[in-house]
DRENDO-1510 file (C-alpha; in Angstrom, 1 decimal, always signed):
<recs>
REC; n; res; u; v; w
REC; 1; MET; +0.5; +4.6; -56.9 .
REC; 2; GLN; +0.1; +2.2; -54.1 .
REC; 3; LYS; -1.8; +3.1; -51.0 .
REC; 4; GLN; +0.3; +3.1; -47.9 .
REC; 5; LYS; -0.7; +0.7; -45.3 .
REC; 6; LYS; -1.6; +2.2; -41.9 .
REC; 7; SER; +0.7; +1.3; -39.2 .
REC; 8; SER; -0.4; -1.4; -36.8 .
REC; 9; LYS; +0.1; +1.0; -33.9 .
REC; 10; CYS; -2.9; +3.0; -35.0 .
REC; 11; SER; -5.1; -0.1; -35.3 .
REC; 12; LYS; -4.0; -1.4; -31.8 .
REC; 13; ARG; -4.9; +2.0; -30.3 .
REC; 14; LYS; -8.5; +1.8; -31.6 .
REC; 15; ASN; -8.9; -1.6; -29.8 .
REC; 16; PHE; -7.6; -0.2; -26.5 .
REC; 17; LYS; -10.5; +0.5; -24.2 .
REC; 18; ILE; -10.3; +1.7; -20.6 .
REC; 19; TYR; -12.8; +0.2; -18.2 .
REC; 20; TRP; -13.2; +3.1; -15.8 .
REC; 21; ASP; -15.4; +1.1; -13.5 .
REC; 22; ARG; -12.6; -1.4; -12.9 .
REC; 23; VAL; -10.0; +1.4; -12.5 .
REC; 24; ALA; -12.2; +3.0; -9.9 .
REC; 25; MET; -12.7; -0.3; -8.0 .
REC; 26; VAL; -8.9; -1.0; -8.0 .
REC; 27; ALA; -8.3; +2.6; -6.7 .
REC; 28; MET; -10.8; +2.1; -3.9 .
REC; 29; VAL; -9.2; -1.0; -2.4 .
REC; 30; PRO; -6.3; +0.8; -0.7 .
REC; 31; ILE; -8.6; +3.5; +0.5 .
REC; 32; LEU; -10.9; +1.0; +2.1 .
REC; 33; ALA; -8.0; -0.9; +3.5 .
REC; 34; VAL; -6.6; +2.1; +5.3 .
REC; 35; GLY; -10.1; +3.1; +6.6 .
REC; 36; LEU; -10.8; -0.4; +8.0 .
REC; 37; TYR; -7.4; -0.6; +9.6 .
REC; 38; SER; -7.9; +2.8; +11.3 .
REC; 39; ALA; -11.3; +1.7; +12.5 .
REC; 40; THR; -10.1; -1.6; +13.8 .
REC; 41; PHE; -6.9; -0.4; +15.5 .
REC; 42; PRO; -7.6; +3.1; +17.0 .
REC; 43; SER; -4.5; +5.0; +17.9 .
REC; 44; ASN; -5.9; +6.7; +21.0 .
REC; 45; VAL; -7.7; +4.3; +23.3 .
REC; 46; VAL; -9.3; +6.1; +26.2 .
REC; 47; GLU; -10.0; +4.3; +29.4 .
REC; 48; PHE; -12.9; +5.3; +31.7 .
REC; 49; GLU; -13.6; +4.7; +35.4 .
REC; 50; GLU; -16.6; +5.2; +37.6 .
REC; 51; ARG; -16.4; +8.2; +40.0 .
REC; 52; GLU; -18.6; +9.7; +42.6 .
REC; 53; ILE; -18.8; +13.5; +42.4 .
REC; 54; ILE; -20.4; +15.7; +45.0 .
REC; 55; VAL; -22.3; +18.6; +43.3 .
REC; 56; GLN; -20.9; +22.0; +44.2 .
REC; 57; ASN; -22.7; +25.3; +44.1 .
REC; 58; GLY; -23.0; +26.5; +40.5 .
REC; 59; ASP; -22.4; +23.0; +38.9 .
REC; 60; THR; -24.6; +21.9; +36.1 .
REC; 61; LEU; -24.9; +18.5; +34.4 .
REC; 62; TRP; -23.2; +20.0; +31.4 .
REC; 63; THR; -20.1; +21.2; +33.4 .
REC; 64; ILE; -19.9; +17.9; +35.3 .
REC; 65; ALA; -20.1; +15.9; +32.0 .
REC; 66; LYS; -17.6; +18.1; +30.2 .
REC; 67; ASP; -15.1; +17.8; +33.1 .
REC; 68; ALA; -15.6; +14.0; +33.1 .
REC; 69; VAL; -15.1; +13.3; +29.4 .
REC; 70; GLY; -13.5; +16.4; +28.0 .
REC; 71; GLU; -13.3; +16.4; +24.2 .
REC; 72; THR; -13.3; +12.6; +23.8 .
REC; 73; GLU; -17.1; +12.1; +23.7 .
REC; 74; ASP; -20.3; +13.9; +23.1 .
REC; 75; VAL; -21.2; +15.8; +26.3 .
REC; 76; ARG; -24.9; +15.3; +25.6 .
REC; 77; GLN; -24.5; +11.5; +25.6 .
REC; 78; THR; -22.6; +11.7; +28.9 .
REC; 79; ILE; -25.4; +13.8; +30.4 .
REC; 80; ARG; -27.9; +11.1; +29.4 .
REC; 81; GLU; -25.7; +8.5; +31.0 .
REC; 82; ILE; -25.4; +10.5; +34.2 .
REC; 83; MET; -29.2; +11.0; +34.3 .
REC; 84; THR; -29.9; +7.3; +33.7 .
REC; 85; THR; -27.2; +6.0; +36.2 .
REC; 86; ASN; -28.4; +8.3; +39.0 .
REC; 87; LYS; -32.1; +7.9; +38.2 .
REC; 88; LEU; -32.7; +11.7; +37.6 .
REC; 89; GLN; -36.1; +12.6; +36.2 .
REC; 90; ASP; -34.9; +15.9; +34.8 .
REC; 91; GLY; -31.7; +17.8; +34.7 .
REC; 92; THR; -32.1; +19.4; +38.2 .
REC; 93; ILE; -29.2; +18.8; +40.6 .
REC; 94; HIS; -28.6; +20.5; +43.9 .
REC; 95; PRO; -25.3; +21.2; +45.9 .
REC; 96; GLY; -24.4; +18.3; +48.1 .
REC; 97; MET; -25.9; +15.6; +45.8 .
REC; 98; THR; -23.6; +12.7; +45.1 .
REC; 99; LEU; -23.6; +11.6; +41.4 .
REC; 100; ARG; -22.0; +8.5; +39.9 .
REC; 101; VAL; -20.2; +9.6; +36.7 .
REC; 102; ARG; -18.2; +7.7; +34.1 .
REC; 103; ALA; -15.0; +9.7; +33.7 .
REC; 104; ILE; -11.7; +9.5; +31.8 .
REC; 105; LYS; -9.2; +7.5; +33.9 .
REC; 106; GLU; -6.3; +9.6; +35.1 .
</recs>
């Protein structure tokens, strides 16, 4: 009796090796490309303008900042900008004060 020779398919399969690190790198290229494109070309560009606001009774820096930038930016950062621009030592404001505020252009 002769031994049957194993098919060449089986031997080829043993030599086939998947390099998962290379597969992962190739898969990451389109993901990074989309991320970079989105960061480079934002779809919603917001324009700002400088405004003078007269503080009304009951106003706070928080409400003024939130009215100025809405949901586009962090209100805390806008408060810091208002304080720096207007040379406020603390967050105390009084009715009748005029504040320069960077606000969304209408």
